[in-house]
VMD Tcl script that builds the backbone (N, CA, C; Angstrom):
set m [mol new atoms 360]
animate dup $m
set s [atomselect $m all]
$s set {name element resname resid chain x y z} {
  {N N MET 1 A 91.997 90.831 99.730}
  {CA C MET 1 A 92.340 91.277 101.554}
  {C C MET 1 A 92.521 89.818 101.631}
  {N N ARG 2 A 93.669 89.568 102.255}
  {CA C ARG 2 A 94.012 88.073 103.071}
  {C C ARG 2 A 94.542 88.173 104.732}
  {N N THR 3 A 93.039 87.932 105.631}
  {CA C THR 3 A 93.416 88.578 107.062}
  {C C THR 3 A 94.385 86.805 107.635}
  {N N GLU 4 A 94.638 87.478 108.428}
  {CA C GLU 4 A 95.191 86.006 109.634}
  {C C GLU 4 A 95.665 86.799 110.500}
  {N N THR 5 A 95.407 86.003 112.027}
  {CA C THR 5 A 95.525 86.190 113.075}
  {C C THR 5 A 96.371 85.087 114.016}
  {N N THR 6 A 96.284 85.849 115.128}
  {CA C THR 6 A 97.789 84.825 115.471}
  {C C THR 6 A 97.398 84.318 116.787}
  {N N PRO 7 A 97.503 83.376 117.911}
  {CA C PRO 7 A 97.062 82.736 118.958}
  {C C PRO 7 A 97.627 84.411 120.075}
  {N N ASP 8 A 96.042 84.206 120.738}
  {CA C ASP 8 A 96.641 86.091 121.582}
  {C C ASP 8 A 97.354 85.269 123.125}
  {N N SER 9 A 97.875 83.808 122.658}
  {CA C SER 9 A 98.713 83.190 123.732}
  {C C SER 9 A 100.272 83.821 123.654}
  {N N MET 10 A 100.358 84.478 122.303}
  {CA C MET 10 A 101.509 84.973 122.362}
  {C C MET 10 A 101.323 86.559 122.438}
  {N N ALA 11 A 100.794 87.395 123.032}
  {CA C ALA 11 A 100.219 88.894 124.245}
  {C C ALA 11 A 99.975 88.318 125.074}
  {N N THR 12 A 100.565 89.133 126.114}
  {CA C THR 12 A 100.777 89.400 127.145}
  {C C THR 12 A 100.468 90.572 128.156}
  {N N THR 13 A 98.958 90.339 129.117}
  {CA C THR 13 A 99.092 92.099 129.261}
  {C C THR 13 A 98.098 91.602 130.692}
  {N N HIS 14 A 99.414 92.449 131.439}
  {CA C HIS 14 A 98.784 92.007 132.864}
  {C C HIS 14 A 98.302 94.467 133.545}
  {N N ALA 15 A 97.339 94.258 134.315}
  {CA C ALA 15 A 97.281 95.031 134.609}
  {C C ALA 15 A 96.561 96.332 133.237}
  {N N ASN 16 A 97.774 97.541 133.479}
  {CA C ASN 16 A 97.723 98.374 131.451}
  {C C ASN 16 A 99.133 98.050 130.667}
  {N N VAL 17 A 99.807 96.939 130.553}
  {CA C VAL 17 A 101.103 96.933 130.460}
  {C C VAL 17 A 99.987 95.290 129.143}
  {N N ALA 18 A 101.033 95.377 128.436}
  {CA C ALA 18 A 100.949 94.698 127.433}
  {C C ALA 18 A 102.357 94.111 126.373}
  {N N VAL 19 A 102.679 93.280 126.476}
  {CA C VAL 19 A 103.669 92.560 125.604}
  {C C VAL 19 A 103.301 91.740 124.755}
  {N N ILE 20 A 103.597 91.893 122.992}
  {CA C ILE 20 A 103.241 91.287 121.842}
  {C C ILE 20 A 104.668 90.907 121.562}
  {N N THR 21 A 104.501 89.663 121.319}
  {CA C THR 21 A 105.899 89.024 121.153}
  {C C THR 21 A 105.730 89.157 119.460}
  {N N PRO 22 A 107.071 89.147 119.057}
  {CA C PRO 22 A 107.982 89.461 117.745}
  {C C PRO 22 A 106.225 88.400 116.344}
  {N N GLU 23 A 106.583 87.677 117.271}
  {CA C GLU 23 A 105.390 86.602 116.717}
  {C C GLU 23 A 103.595 86.920 115.727}
  {N N ALA 24 A 103.473 87.820 116.706}
  {CA C ALA 24 A 101.742 87.824 117.547}
  {C C ALA 24 A 101.533 89.307 116.658}
  {N N GLY 25 A 100.625 89.071 116.990}
  {CA C GLY 25 A 99.571 89.988 115.626}
  {C C GLY 25 A 98.887 90.072 114.596}
  {N N ARG 26 A 97.549 90.570 114.273}
  {CA C ARG 26 A 97.105 90.459 113.114}
  {C C ARG 26 A 97.648 90.655 112.066}
  {N N SER 27 A 97.587 89.710 111.381}
  {CA C SER 27 A 98.895 90.069 110.215}
  {C C SER 27 A 97.972 89.962 108.718}
  {N N PHE 28 A 97.876 91.618 107.082}
  {CA C PHE 28 A 97.190 91.219 106.393}
  {C C PHE 28 A 97.772 91.468 105.342}
  {N N ALA 29 A 97.395 91.173 104.067}
  {CA C ALA 29 A 98.164 92.301 102.941}
  {C C ALA 29 A 96.680 92.734 102.434}
  {N N ALA 30 A 96.610 93.857 101.659}
  {CA C ALA 30 A 95.620 94.604 101.520}
  {C C ALA 30 A 96.559 95.650 100.216}
  {N N PHE 31 A 96.206 95.752 99.070}
  {CA C PHE 31 A 96.585 97.047 98.059}
  {C C PHE 31 A 97.860 96.982 97.713}
  {N N GLY 32 A 98.959 95.905 98.348}
  {CA C GLY 32 A 99.677 95.777 97.886}
  {C C GLY 32 A 100.706 95.789 99.404}
  {N N SER 33 A 100.450 96.216 100.212}
  {CA C SER 33 A 101.258 96.473 101.570}
  {C C SER 33 A 100.960 94.945 102.201}
  {N N THR 34 A 101.838 94.557 102.976}
  {CA C THR 34 A 101.403 94.091 104.444}
  {C C THR 34 A 101.769 94.352 105.543}
  {N N ALA 35 A 100.985 94.250 106.401}
  {CA C ALA 35 A 100.803 95.320 107.671}
  {C C ALA 35 A 100.031 94.305 109.295}
  {N N GLN 36 A 100.823 94.322 110.139}
  {CA C GLN 36 A 100.847 93.000 111.216}
  {C C GLN 36 A 100.763 93.645 112.343}
  {N N PHE 37 A 99.256 94.005 113.064}
  {CA C PHE 37 A 98.898 95.043 113.873}
  {C C PHE 37 A 99.227 93.947 114.910}
  {N N LYS 38 A 100.026 95.601 115.692}
  {CA C LYS 38 A 100.795 95.022 117.570}
  {C C LYS 38 A 99.525 96.000 117.898}
  {N N LEU 39 A 99.213 96.715 118.040}
  {CA C LEU 39 A 98.400 97.175 119.432}
  {C C LEU 39 A 97.302 97.246 118.709}
  {N N GLU 40 A 96.502 96.686 118.862}
  {CA C GLU 40 A 94.708 97.044 118.560}
  {C C GLU 40 A 93.445 97.928 119.494}
  {N N GLY 41 A 92.696 98.486 119.542}
  {CA C GLY 41 A 91.584 98.727 120.513}
  {C C GLY 41 A 91.379 98.076 121.790}
  {N N THR 42 A 91.705 96.786 121.225}
  {CA C THR 42 A 91.017 95.628 122.189}
  {C C THR 42 A 92.508 95.885 123.469}
  {N N HIS 43 A 93.548 96.057 123.085}
  {CA C HIS 43 A 94.879 96.397 123.714}
  {C C HIS 43 A 94.867 98.008 125.058}
  {N N THR 44 A 94.581 98.659 123.915}
  {CA C THR 44 A 94.108 99.785 124.448}
  {C C THR 44 A 93.178 101.125 124.964}
  {N N ALA 45 A 92.018 100.046 124.765}
  {CA C ALA 45 A 91.037 100.476 125.643}
  {C C ALA 45 A 90.383 101.599 124.366}
  {N N GLY 46 A 90.033 100.876 123.347}
  {CA C GLY 46 A 90.315 101.881 122.217}
  {C C GLY 46 A 90.634 103.064 121.735}
  {N N ARG 47 A 91.859 103.385 121.951}
  {CA C ARG 47 A 92.861 104.627 121.872}
  {C C ARG 47 A 93.932 104.554 120.674}
  {N N LEU 48 A 94.718 103.456 120.402}
  {CA C LEU 48 A 95.302 103.271 119.659}
  {C C LEU 48 A 95.206 102.276 118.841}
  {N N CYS 49 A 95.946 102.338 117.561}
  {CA C CYS 49 A 95.944 101.213 116.331}
  {C C CYS 49 A 97.950 101.184 116.152}
  {N N LEU 50 A 98.292 100.342 116.740}
  {CA C LEU 50 A 99.890 100.324 115.684}
  {C C LEU 50 A 99.726 98.765 115.102}
  {N N GLY 51 A 101.203 99.424 114.076}
  {CA C GLY 51 A 100.908 98.354 114.037}
  {C C GLY 51 A 102.479 98.019 112.420}
  {N N LEU 52 A 103.129 96.970 112.031}
  {CA C LEU 52 A 104.201 97.401 111.064}
  {C C LEU 52 A 103.633 96.541 110.285}
  {N N ALA 53 A 104.096 98.267 109.073}
  {CA C ALA 53 A 104.201 97.735 107.759}
  {C C ALA 53 A 104.859 97.845 106.995}
  {N N VAL 54 A 104.955 97.204 105.700}
  {CA C VAL 54 A 105.942 97.675 104.112}
  {C C VAL 54 A 104.932 98.039 103.174}
  {N N THR 55 A 104.816 98.574 102.355}
  {CA C THR 55 A 104.587 99.819 101.513}
  {C C THR 55 A 105.216 99.534 100.229}
  {N N PRO 56 A 105.391 99.065 99.120}
  {CA C PRO 56 A 106.110 99.247 98.377}
  {C C PRO 56 A 106.050 100.766 96.672}
  {N N PRO 57 A 106.525 100.848 96.680}
  {CA C PRO 57 A 106.615 102.003 95.970}
  {C C PRO 57 A 105.435 101.885 94.678}
  {N N GLY 58 A 105.030 102.973 95.023}
  {CA C GLY 58 A 103.317 103.432 94.880}
  {C C GLY 58 A 102.786 102.759 95.275}
  {N N GLY 59 A 103.031 102.588 96.404}
  {CA C GLY 59 A 101.438 101.627 96.849}
  {C C GLY 59 A 100.909 102.386 98.219}
  {N N GLY 60 A 99.589 102.585 97.941}
  {CA C GLY 60 A 99.205 102.909 99.356}
  {C C GLY 60 A 98.044 102.401 99.372}
  {N N PRO 61 A 97.182 102.727 100.541}
  {CA C PRO 61 A 95.430 102.262 100.588}
  {C C PRO 61 A 94.240 103.827 99.617}
  {N N PRO 62 A 93.575 102.860 99.032}
  {CA C PRO 62 A 91.920 104.505 99.108}
  {C C PRO 62 A 92.171 105.049 100.437}
  {N N PRO 63 A 91.430 106.300 100.211}
  {CA C PRO 63 A 91.169 107.293 101.410}
  {C C PRO 63 A 90.253 106.160 102.331}
  {N N HIS 64 A 90.192 106.455 104.019}
  {CA C HIS 64 A 89.566 105.888 105.088}
  {C C HIS 64 A 89.380 106.446 105.876}
  {N N VAL 65 A 88.356 106.157 107.052}
  {CA C VAL 65 A 87.940 106.301 108.117}
  {C C VAL 65 A 88.518 105.643 109.215}
  {N N HIS 66 A 89.430 105.510 110.366}
  {CA C HIS 66 A 89.191 104.781 111.550}
  {C C HIS 66 A 87.941 105.497 112.144}
  {N N HIS 67 A 87.378 104.773 112.509}
  {CA C HIS 67 A 86.635 105.032 114.080}
  {C C HIS 67 A 86.523 104.731 115.219}
  {N N THR 68 A 86.862 104.440 115.464}
  {CA C THR 68 A 87.369 103.059 116.822}
  {C C THR 68 A 88.709 103.712 117.488}
  {N N ASP 69 A 89.788 103.760 116.693}
  {CA C ASP 69 A 91.260 103.638 117.064}
  {C C ASP 69 A 92.208 105.510 116.313}
  {N N ASP 70 A 92.789 105.753 117.100}
  {CA C ASP 70 A 93.479 106.501 116.496}
  {C C ASP 70 A 94.783 105.759 115.944}
  {N N GLU 71 A 95.792 106.429 115.047}
  {CA C GLU 71 A 96.472 105.508 114.305}
  {C C GLU 71 A 97.835 106.297 114.649}
  {N N VAL 72 A 99.315 105.823 114.248}
  {CA C VAL 72 A 100.646 106.274 114.108}
  {C C VAL 72 A 101.427 105.032 113.481}
  {N N PHE 73 A 101.828 106.653 112.395}
  {CA C PHE 73 A 103.038 106.188 111.677}
  {C C PHE 73 A 104.252 106.588 112.447}
  {N N ILE 74 A 105.362 105.402 112.096}
  {CA C ILE 74 A 106.759 106.304 111.925}
  {C C ILE 74 A 107.630 105.880 111.336}
  {N N VAL 75 A 107.793 106.335 110.258}
  {CA C VAL 75 A 108.114 106.202 108.958}
  {C C VAL 75 A 110.039 105.746 108.915}
  {N N VAL 76 A 109.851 104.037 108.770}
  {CA C VAL 76 A 111.956 103.939 109.139}
  {C C VAL 76 A 112.013 104.166 107.917}
  {N N GLU 77 A 111.655 103.744 106.812}
  {CA C GLU 77 A 112.640 104.312 105.530}
  {C C GLU 77 A 111.786 104.123 104.678}
  {N N GLY 78 A 112.051 104.829 103.445}
  {CA C GLY 78 A 111.414 105.537 102.569}
  {C C GLY 78 A 111.086 106.753 102.636}
  {N N GLN 79 A 109.656 107.136 101.515}
  {CA C GLN 79 A 109.089 108.250 101.366}
  {C C GLN 79 A 108.134 107.898 101.957}
  {N N LEU 80 A 107.622 108.380 102.276}
  {CA C LEU 80 A 106.090 108.116 102.173}
  {C C LEU 80 A 105.438 109.855 102.818}
  {N N GLU 81 A 103.655 109.721 101.843}
  {CA C GLU 81 A 102.896 111.525 101.590}
  {C C GLU 81 A 101.878 111.129 102.302}
  {N N VAL 82 A 101.217 111.889 103.263}
  {CA C VAL 82 A 99.931 111.091 103.807}
  {C C VAL 82 A 99.026 112.353 103.583}
  {N N TRP 83 A 97.567 111.867 103.110}
  {CA C TRP 83 A 97.193 112.608 102.919}
  {C C TRP 83 A 95.825 112.778 103.820}
  {N N SER 84 A 95.268 114.349 103.940}
  {CA C SER 84 A 94.210 113.901 104.906}
  {C C SER 84 A 93.629 115.467 104.701}
  {N N ASP 85 A 92.541 116.621 104.939}
  {CA C ASP 85 A 91.416 117.143 104.898}
  {C C ASP 85 A 92.451 118.150 104.612}
  {N N ALA 86 A 93.435 117.934 105.001}
  {CA C ALA 86 A 94.716 119.700 105.194}
  {C C ALA 86 A 95.388 119.301 103.884}
  {N N GLY 87 A 95.109 118.528 103.490}
  {CA C GLY 87 A 96.101 117.819 102.088}
  {C C GLY 87 A 97.428 116.590 102.291}
  {N N TRP 88 A 98.173 117.087 100.973}
  {CA C TRP 88 A 99.004 115.929 100.767}
  {C C TRP 88 A 99.994 116.681 102.197}
  {N N MET 89 A 100.880 115.379 102.740}
  {CA C MET 89 A 102.026 116.323 103.381}
  {C C MET 89 A 103.313 114.952 103.356}
  {N N PRO 90 A 104.791 116.231 103.128}
  {CA C PRO 90 A 105.558 115.130 102.670}
  {C C PRO 90 A 106.187 114.251 104.531}
  {N N ALA 91 A 106.447 113.338 104.514}
  {CA C ALA 91 A 106.813 112.313 106.204}
  {C C ALA 91 A 107.414 111.153 105.235}
  {N N PRO 92 A 109.314 111.764 105.557}
  {CA C PRO 92 A 110.502 110.533 104.622}
  {C C PRO 92 A 110.504 110.428 106.190}
  {N N ALA 93 A 111.624 109.204 105.722}
  {CA C ALA 93 A 111.556 108.346 107.007}
  {C C ALA 93 A 112.693 109.219 108.198}
  {N N GLY 94 A 112.084 108.993 109.363}
  {CA C GLY 94 A 112.344 109.846 110.826}
  {C C GLY 94 A 111.428 110.068 111.296}
  {N N SER 95 A 110.006 110.273 110.483}
  {CA C SER 95 A 109.191 111.290 110.322}
  {C C SER 95 A 107.880 110.587 111.391}
  {N N VAL 96 A 106.590 110.541 112.027}
  {CA C VAL 96 A 106.061 110.637 113.453}
  {C C VAL 96 A 104.791 110.861 112.153}
  {N N VAL 97 A 104.378 110.340 111.886}
  {CA C VAL 97 A 102.200 110.698 111.569}
  {C C VAL 97 A 101.371 110.504 112.455}
  {N N TYR 98 A 100.782 111.159 113.140}
  {CA C TYR 98 A 99.377 110.995 114.164}
  {C C TYR 98 A 97.886 111.140 113.289}
  {N N LEU 99 A 97.049 110.734 113.373}
  {CA C LEU 99 A 95.968 110.428 112.643}
  {C C LEU 99 A 94.526 110.140 113.647}
  {N N PRO 100 A 93.970 111.604 114.010}
  {CA C PRO 100 A 93.023 111.036 114.925}
  {C C PRO 100 A 91.887 110.395 113.879}
  {N N ARG 101 A 90.951 109.420 115.440}
  {CA C ARG 101 A 89.688 108.407 114.946}
  {C C ARG 101 A 88.981 110.054 114.801}
  {N N GLY 102 A 88.306 108.703 113.698}
  {CA C GLY 102 A 87.191 109.941 113.031}
  {C C GLY 102 A 87.967 111.043 111.510}
  {N N SER 103 A 89.599 110.811 111.287}
  {CA C SER 103 A 89.502 111.546 110.387}
  {C C SER 103 A 90.056 110.471 109.077}
  {N N ARG 104 A 89.593 111.115 107.477}
  {CA C ARG 104 A 89.273 110.452 106.494}
  {C C ARG 104 A 90.932 110.933 106.265}
  {N N HIS 105 A 92.013 109.819 105.701}
  {CA C HIS 105 A 93.640 109.718 105.340}
  {C C HIS 105 A 92.987 108.598 104.493}
  {N N THR 106 A 95.292 109.295 103.999}
  {CA C THR 106 A 95.527 108.026 103.129}
  {C C THR 106 A 96.594 108.104 103.139}
  {N N PHE 107 A 97.857 107.142 102.595}
  {CA C PHE 107 A 99.040 107.427 102.018}
  {C C PHE 107 A 99.481 106.908 101.573}
  {N N ARG 108 A 101.136 107.009 100.466}
  {CA C ARG 108 A 101.315 106.539 99.428}
  {C C ARG 108 A 102.699 106.950 99.520}
  {N N ASN 109 A 103.496 105.566 98.837}
  {CA C ASN 109 A 104.668 105.908 98.886}
  {C C ASN 109 A 104.982 105.978 97.513}
  {N N THR 110 A 105.638 107.343 97.489}
  {CA C THR 110 A 106.815 108.419 96.690}
  {C C THR 110 A 107.971 108.135 96.157}
  {N N GLY 111 A 108.179 107.296 97.214}
  {CA C GLY 111 A 110.126 106.863 96.340}
  {C C GLY 111 A 109.875 106.155 96.001}
  {N N GLU 112 A 111.177 104.738 95.446}
  {CA C GLU 112 A 111.863 104.539 94.844}
  {C C GLU 112 A 111.923 102.935 95.697}
  {N N THR 113 A 111.980 102.997 96.275}
  {CA C THR 113 A 112.110 101.644 97.718}
  {C C THR 113 A 110.589 102.157 98.558}
  {N N ARG 114 A 110.973 100.780 99.052}
  {CA C ARG 114 A 109.904 100.002 100.402}
  {C C ARG 114 A 109.832 101.055 101.312}
  {N N ILE 115 A 108.427 101.489 101.631}
  {CA C ILE 115 A 108.343 102.011 102.838}
  {C C ILE 115 A 108.384 100.676 103.729}
  {N N ARG 116 A 109.259 101.439 104.740}
  {CA C ARG 116 A 109.202 100.301 105.934}
  {C C ARG 116 A 108.610 101.224 107.335}
  {N N ASN 117 A 107.211 100.775 108.132}
  {CA C ASN 117 A 107.245 102.355 109.570}
  {C C ASN 117 A 106.353 100.973 110.679}
  {N N PRO 118 A 106.837 101.144 111.609}
  {CA C PRO 118 A 105.814 100.225 112.724}
  {C C PRO 118 A 104.730 101.100 112.987}
  {N N ALA 119 A 103.781 100.740 112.456}
  {CA C ALA 119 A 101.706 100.739 111.980}
  {C C ALA 119 A 101.552 100.216 110.854}
  {N N ALA 120 A 108.727 96.439 109.779}
  {CA C ALA 120 A 108.268 94.983 109.645}
  {C C ALA 120 A 109.606 94.600 108.879}
}
mol reanalyze $m
mol bondsrecalc $m
mol representation Tube
mol addrep $m
């Protein structure tokens, strides 16, 4: 896994408002996907994580848990399936997926094109 962090000077916060510029955010690549986290717990008092991600066909991470942040996917393109204790659920383009902190989950790209979502 490769991780790099962009300077905080590219993010502006005041009161409860955060503006994260296009080049700002912690970026990493893992399991064939690339992601740039735009909002993390440090911006949202531990409430939310939101990033921009691209996952190739067949890609997706192993099951995992986020202990401190809720996670939201907005599927912009592609065919996503999400797994949680409820089983596999389809999330085609236009879907919004909410995963509360502490929930074991994973996702996979079941389509023939990349998945692009803000969670690129």
